[in-house]
N, C-alpha and C positions, 0 to 999 in steps of 0.2 A: 512529603516523605521523598527522599533526599535519592539518587542513583550514587552509589558509591562503591569502592571495591573494584574498580578499573584497572587496567595496568599501568594504569599512571598512579597507583598506592592506593592503598587499604581507605585513604580517607579525601581521596581527590573524588569533588564533586561534577557529574557531565550534565547535571540539569536536575529540575525540582519534578516532581510528575505529582497531582493529586490525587489521596486517598479519597473513596467515594463512601458514603454511606448505604445503609440500602434502600433507604427511600429514594436516594439519588441515582442507585440501580433502575431500582425501577421503573424512574421518571425514562431514565436511557432506554431501556428494553424498550417502555410503549412508544415511545418515540420511534425504534427502528419498525414495532408491528404497523406502526401508520403510516412509515414511509415506504413500507414495503409494498402496496399497491400500485403504488405509481412506478416503484420499480419491477413490480411485474408485468405491468404494463407495457413497457418498452420494448421495442421491437431488438430483432438480433442485429441488424444495422447498427442501432445506435448503441447494443452493448458493446458492440467489436470497435466503435468507433471511442467509445469512454476507455476502454484497454489500449488504442491507437494514442489517445490522449495523454493517457498516466506514463506510458513509455516515454513518449516524446518529452512530458515534462520533467521524467526523471534525467533524460540526458541533456535537459538544458538548466537543470539545477543539480548537476554532478558536482560541481566543486563542494557545495552544503552539506549533501546527504556524505559524501565523501568527511568532511569536515568532523560531523557527528559520526561517522561510523568507525573512522580514527579514533577522537575521544574515549567514546565506548569502550572500543577491543582493543586498542594498540595495534591494529593494523597498520601496515607499509602505505601511506597514500598513492603509490605511484600502482600497487596491484590493486587499491580498492576502485581508482579513476579506469586503470585503462585494461582493466580482465574481471572484478565484479561488477558494475555498474552496467559495461554495456553487454555484459552476459544476461545481467536482471532485466535490463530492456529487450532483449532479444528474446527472452521467453516469454514475459507478454507479449511483443508480440505475436510469438508462435501462437500461444493462446487467443487471440483475438481472431483467428482464421476461422477453429472450428465456432467460436463462438455464433459467426454469423450461418452457420451450418444448423438446418433440424435435426434433433435428437431426441426421438422418443416423445417429443413437445414438452419437452422441459427446456429449452432455449430460450424459452419464449416465444409470442406472437408472431406470425408471419410478417411477412417485408410486405406482403400482396397488398 
């Protein structure tokens, strides 16, 4: 499947993505279900660290994300690099804080 119809033109292709068959989707769902117990067993501190690592990676790879975003949407590169990516990283870091706090037992196992 092509990603087309971007601001660079109706036939411009920004990339290719695979189209999954039902059996492939079923395998992906089973894999996610199999991985869930391990994720559910992570501590709140580990989840917080995962979010902080994600934010750091976004900043480190900002040029790559900006390239993709500008190709796909036609946005102005400076806006993506100076406003959108930093704001996105800030939002991830913001939610990393509460990820460490208990909330009705839904946040994951205790760090104790």
